[in-house]
C-alpha positions as CSV (number, residue, x, y, z in Angstrom):
1,M,4.6,38.4,18.4
2,T,7.5,40.7,17.6
3,T,7.1,43.3,15.0
4,R,9.1,44.4,11.9
5,K,9.0,47.6,9.7
6,L,8.0,47.3,6.1
7,G,10.7,49.1,4.6
8,T,12.1,52.5,5.4
9,S,8.7,54.2,4.5
10,G,6.2,51.4,5.6
11,P,4.3,50.6,8.8
12,L,5.1,48.6,11.5
13,V,3.7,45.1,11.4
14,S,3.9,41.6,13.2
15,A,6.8,39.5,12.2
16,L,4.4,37.0,10.4
17,G,1.4,38.0,8.3
18,L,-1.8,36.3,7.3
19,G,-2.8,35.6,3.7
20,T,-6.2,35.2,2.7
21,M,-6.1,33.6,-0.7
22,A,-7.2,30.1,0.6
23,M,-10.2,31.6,2.2
24,A,-11.5,32.2,-1.5
25,G,-11.6,28.6,-2.3
26,S,-8.2,28.5,-4.1
27,Y,-7.3,25.3,-2.1
28,G,-10.7,23.6,-2.2
29,A,-13.9,24.7,-0.5
30,A,-13.8,27.1,2.2
31,D,-16.0,27.8,5.2
32,E,-16.8,31.8,5.4
33,Q,-17.6,31.5,9.2
34,E,-14.3,29.6,10.0
35,S,-12.3,31.8,7.7
36,V,-13.6,34.9,9.7
37,A,-12.6,33.1,13.0
38,T,-9.2,32.6,11.5
39,I,-8.7,36.3,10.8
40,R,-9.9,37.1,14.2
41,K,-7.7,34.4,15.9
42,A,-4.8,36.1,14.0
43,L,-5.4,39.4,15.6
44,D,-5.9,38.0,19.1
45,S,-2.5,36.3,18.5
46,G,-0.9,39.6,17.6
47,I,-0.8,39.1,14.0
48,N,-1.9,42.6,12.6
49,L,-0.9,42.1,8.9
50,I,-3.8,40.8,7.1
51,D,-3.0,40.5,3.2
52,T,-5.7,40.2,0.7
53,A,-6.5,40.8,-3.1
54,D,-9.5,41.8,-5.3
55,F,-8.9,38.9,-7.5
56,Y,-9.3,36.2,-4.7
57,G,-12.5,35.0,-5.5
58,P,-12.7,37.5,-7.0
59,G,-13.8,39.8,-4.2
60,T,-14.7,36.8,-2.0
61,A,-11.5,37.2,0.3
62,E,-12.0,40.8,0.7
63,Q,-15.3,40.6,1.8
64,I,-14.6,37.8,4.3
65,T,-11.7,40.1,5.5
66,G,-14.0,43.1,5.8
67,R,-16.4,41.1,7.9
68,A,-13.8,39.7,10.2
69,I,-12.1,43.2,10.7
70,A,-15.5,45.2,11.5
71,G,-15.1,46.9,14.6
72,R,-11.3,46.1,14.8
73,R,-10.0,48.2,11.9
74,D,-7.7,50.0,14.2
75,E,-5.9,46.7,15.2
76,V,-5.2,45.9,11.4
77,V,-2.3,46.7,8.9
78,L,-4.7,46.1,6.0
79,A,-3.1,45.0,2.7
80,S,-4.8,44.5,-0.7
81,K,-3.7,43.9,-4.2
82,F,-5.2,44.7,-7.5
83,G,-3.8,44.5,-11.4
84,M,-5.4,41.0,-12.3
85,R,-8.6,42.3,-13.9
86,T,-11.3,39.4,-14.0
87,L,-13.3,39.7,-17.4
88,E,-16.9,38.8,-17.7
89,D,-15.9,35.5,-19.3
90,G,-13.8,34.4,-16.3
91,R,-10.4,35.2,-17.8
92,R,-8.0,37.4,-16.0
93,V,-5.8,39.9,-17.8
94,V,-3.1,42.2,-16.3
95,D,-4.3,45.7,-16.0
96,G,-2.0,48.6,-14.6
97,T,-3.6,51.5,-16.4
98,P,-4.2,54.4,-14.3
99,A,-7.9,54.4,-14.8
100,Y,-8.0,50.8,-13.4
101,V,-6.0,51.8,-10.6
102,K,-8.6,54.4,-9.4
103,E,-11.6,51.9,-10.3
104,A,-10.1,48.8,-8.4
105,V,-9.3,50.6,-5.1
106,E,-13.0,52.2,-4.8
107,L,-14.3,48.6,-5.2
108,S,-11.8,47.1,-2.7
109,L,-12.6,49.9,-0.1
110,S,-16.1,49.0,-0.5
111,R,-15.8,45.3,0.0
112,L,-13.7,45.7,2.9
113,G,-15.7,48.5,4.7
114,T,-12.9,50.9,5.0
115,D,-11.9,54.4,4.0
116,H,-8.1,53.6,3.3
117,L,-5.8,50.7,2.8
118,D,-2.5,50.6,4.8
119,L,-0.8,49.0,1.8
120,Y,-1.8,48.8,-1.8
121,Y,0.1,46.5,-4.0
122,L,0.4,46.3,-7.8
123,A,-0.3,42.3,-8.2
124,R,1.5,42.1,-11.5
125,V,3.5,44.6,-13.7
126,D,1.6,45.3,-16.7
127,P,4.0,44.9,-19.9
128,N,2.0,47.4,-21.8
129,V,2.0,50.2,-19.2
130,P,5.2,52.0,-18.0
131,V,5.4,50.9,-14.3
132,E,6.0,54.8,-13.7
133,E,2.5,55.5,-14.7
134,T,1.1,52.8,-12.8
135,V,2.9,53.9,-9.6
136,G,2.1,57.6,-10.4
137,A,-1.5,56.8,-10.2
138,L,-1.0,55.0,-6.8
139,A,0.8,58.0,-5.6
140,E,-2.2,60.0,-6.3
141,L,-4.2,57.6,-4.0
142,V,-1.6,58.3,-1.3
143,E,-2.1,62.1,-1.7
144,A,-5.9,61.6,-1.5
145,G,-5.6,59.4,1.7
146,K,-7.1,56.3,0.3
147,V,-3.7,54.5,0.6
148,K,-1.2,54.8,3.0
149,H,1.7,52.9,1.3
150,I,2.6,51.5,-2.0
151,G,3.8,47.9,-2.9
152,L,4.7,45.7,-5.8
153,C,4.3,42.3,-6.5
154,E,6.6,39.7,-8.5
155,A,8.7,42.5,-9.9
156,A,12.1,42.3,-11.4
157,A,15.0,44.3,-9.5
158,S,15.0,46.7,-12.4
159,T,11.4,47.5,-12.3
160,L,11.3,48.0,-8.5
161,R,14.2,50.6,-8.9
162,R,12.2,52.4,-11.6
163,A,9.1,52.4,-9.3
164,H,10.8,53.4,-6.2
165,A,12.2,56.6,-8.2
166,V,8.4,57.9,-8.7
167,H,7.2,57.1,-5.2
168,P,8.8,55.1,-2.0
169,I,7.9,51.6,-2.3
170,A,7.3,50.0,1.0
171,A,7.3,46.6,0.3
172,L,7.8,44.1,-2.8
173,Q,5.9,40.8,-2.3
174,T,7.1,37.7,-4.1
175,E,7.5,34.0,-3.3
176,Y,10.3,33.0,-0.9
177,S,10.7,29.9,1.0
178,L,13.3,27.2,1.6
179,W,12.4,25.8,-1.8
180,E,12.1,28.9,-3.8
181,R,15.0,31.2,-3.3
182,H,15.1,33.2,-6.7
183,V,15.0,36.6,-5.0
184,E,18.6,36.0,-3.4
185,E,20.5,36.8,-6.5
186,E,19.4,40.2,-7.4
187,I,15.8,41.0,-6.0
188,L,16.4,41.0,-2.4
189,P,19.7,42.8,-2.6
190,T,18.0,45.5,-4.7
191,A,15.3,45.8,-2.1
192,R,17.7,46.3,0.6
193,E,19.7,48.9,-1.1
194,L,16.4,50.9,-1.6
195,G,15.1,50.3,1.7
196,V,12.1,48.1,0.6
197,A,11.0,45.2,2.6
198,L,10.2,41.7,1.1
199,A,6.6,40.4,2.0
200,A,7.4,36.4,1.4
201,Y,4.3,34.7,0.1
202,R,4.1,30.8,-0.2
203,P,6.9,30.6,2.6
204,L,5.3,27.1,3.1
205,G,5.7,26.2,-0.6
206,S,1.7,26.1,-0.6
207,G,1.7,23.7,2.0
208,F,4.1,21.2,0.8
209,L,7.0,22.0,3.4
210,G,4.3,21.8,6.2
211,G,3.6,18.2,5.4
212,S,0.0,18.7,4.6
213,F,-0.3,15.8,2.3
214,N,1.3,12.7,1.1
215,S,-0.2,12.6,-2.7
216,P,-1.6,14.8,-5.2
217,E,-4.8,12.8,-4.6
218,D,-5.1,14.2,-1.2
219,L,-5.9,17.9,-2.7
220,D,-9.6,18.6,-3.4
221,P,-10.5,18.4,-7.0
222,S,-11.2,22.2,-7.1
223,D,-7.5,22.8,-5.5
224,F,-5.5,25.0,-8.0
225,R,-2.3,23.2,-6.7
226,R,-3.4,20.2,-8.9
227,H,-2.3,22.4,-11.7
228,D,1.1,23.6,-10.1
229,P,4.0,21.7,-11.7
230,R,5.6,21.0,-8.4
231,F,2.6,19.1,-7.2
232,Q,2.6,16.7,-10.1
233,G,3.9,13.4,-11.2
234,E,7.8,12.7,-10.7
235,N,8.1,16.6,-9.5
236,F,5.8,15.5,-6.5
237,T,7.8,12.5,-5.5
238,R,11.1,14.5,-5.7
239,N,9.7,17.4,-3.7
240,K,8.0,15.3,-1.1
241,A,11.7,14.1,-0.2
242,I,12.5,17.8,0.4
243,A,9.5,18.2,2.8
244,D,10.4,14.9,4.7
245,A,13.8,16.1,5.1
246,V,12.6,19.4,6.5
247,A,10.4,17.3,9.0
248,V,13.2,15.4,10.3
249,V,14.9,18.4,11.4
250,A,12.0,20.1,12.8
251,E,11.3,16.8,14.9
252,E,14.8,17.4,16.3
253,K,14.0,20.9,17.2
254,G,10.7,20.0,18.9
255,A,8.7,21.9,16.2
256,T,6.5,21.0,13.2
257,A,7.9,21.1,9.6
258,G,5.9,24.3,9.0
259,Q,7.2,26.2,12.0
260,L,10.6,25.4,10.8
261,A,9.9,26.4,7.5
262,L,8.5,29.8,8.5
263,A,11.4,30.2,11.2
264,W,14.0,29.7,8.2
265,V,12.5,32.6,6.3
266,L,12.1,34.8,9.3
267,A,15.8,34.3,10.0
268,Q,16.7,35.5,6.5
269,G,16.5,39.3,7.8
270,E,14.3,41.8,9.8
271,D,13.2,43.1,6.4
272,V,11.7,39.9,5.5
273,V,8.2,39.2,6.6
274,P,6.5,35.8,5.8
275,L,2.8,35.7,4.6
276,F,1.2,32.2,5.4
277,G,-2.0,31.3,4.5
278,A,-4.6,29.5,6.8
279,R,-8.2,28.4,6.7
280,R,-8.7,27.2,10.3
281,P,-8.1,29.0,13.7
282,S,-6.0,26.1,14.7
283,R,-3.3,26.9,12.1
284,I,-2.9,30.4,13.3
285,E,-1.7,29.3,16.8
286,E,0.8,26.6,15.2
287,N,2.4,29.0,13.0
288,A,2.5,31.8,15.1
289,A,4.8,29.7,17.5
290,A,7.4,30.0,14.6
291,A,8.3,33.5,15.4
292,D,9.6,32.1,18.7
293,L,11.6,29.3,17.4
294,E,15.4,30.2,17.5
295,L,17.7,28.9,14.7
296,S,21.5,29.1,15.1
297,A,23.7,29.7,12.1
298,E,24.4,26.2,12.0
299,D,20.9,25.1,11.9
300,L,20.3,27.6,9.0
301,K,23.1,26.3,7.1
302,R,22.1,22.7,7.7
303,I,18.4,23.2,6.7
304,A,19.3,25.2,3.4
305,D,21.7,22.3,2.7
306,L,19.0,19.8,2.9
307,V,16.9,21.4,0.1
308,P,18.4,20.8,-3.3
309,A,16.9,22.6,-6.4
310,T,13.2,22.3,-6.4
311,A,11.3,20.0,-9.2
312,G,9.2,21.9,-11.4
313,D,8.3,25.6,-12.5
314,R,6.9,27.7,-9.8
315,Y,3.6,28.2,-11.8
316,A,1.9,26.6,-14.8
317,A,3.0,28.5,-17.9
318,P,-0.1,31.1,-18.2
319,L,0.8,32.4,-14.5
320,L,4.6,32.0,-15.1
321,A,4.0,34.5,-18.1
322,T,2.6,37.1,-16.0
323,I,5.8,37.4,-13.6
324,D,7.8,40.5,-14.5
325,R,11.4,39.5,-15.4
326,G,12.7,43.1,-16.3
C-alpha cells in the first residue's frame, strides 16, 4: 500500500483508510468478531489509517476498534471524532464547547484502550460556539500529549481558514466521490492553500457506486440509508443508472465498480485520502486493490463525464442542517 501525508502538519498514512461506522450497525446488524477481523485484515494489508467516532453506536465502534488494535497500536494511525453528543433520550446535538472537548476525549481514549489519538476531529461545527474556542481546546489536548493532530469535519472553507489560524489543521474530513463533488469549488482549493489534506468519506456513495444492491428493499430495515434521500423512490432509479454506467467502465478496466470509484478519488490528488467502510475482511482485499488501479487522464475525464448531478440531497434534513456552510 502506498502512503500519503495528511497535510503539511499531519502524519504519513496509507493511501486508503478504513472507516468503522458500519461496524456499529448503521448499515444493519454487524458481527463484532467479523468487524474485529476486518480491522486486523486492513492492518495486515498495509492500511494503517483507522477512522472511528464516539457517536458511532454510540461508543460501539470505538470499543470494537480498541479490541482490534490491542497489541498493534504502533501500527495504527488512529483517528476519532467527537462533537455529536448523544443525549439520554437518544437525540444527538452538536456540542463544540471546550468542556465537552475535554470530556469526550477521555471517554474515547478509554474505549480505544490508548493514551493518545493520532488525529482528533471535530465532527460538526457548533453554530453556538466560535470554532476558535473549540480548536483552542483541541490545541490544549495536543499540548497535553493526548492528541497529536487536529482535524475538522464538514466545515466550510471560511471556517477551515479561521480554525487553521488558531492551530494547524492536518485534515478536513468531508464527503467526496464521483457523485458528490461539492468540495471542488471552494473547500478543496482552500485546503490546498493551507496545506490541509482531504479525508474523503463515503467515496463509494455509501455502497451505491460499488453496486452493492439493486433496490432499496435490498437494505436491512435498520439501515440508515433507507432514510437517505438518494436511496428513495425516483432518486434511487436515477442514481442506479449512474452506478450502472460506472460498472461498465470498471469491467472494461478489469476492475470492480467499487475499485474504479475509489481509484477515481485517489487520482484527484496526493492530498486526498479516501475512507471506505467495510464489515467483512473480504471487502478489505477488494478495496485495497484500488490503490494499484491506474487511470489515465482520458479515463478520469470519461468517468467524470458519465456521472451527472446526483438525484437527491446528501442527507435527510436533520443531518443536512448540521453541515457548516460558513
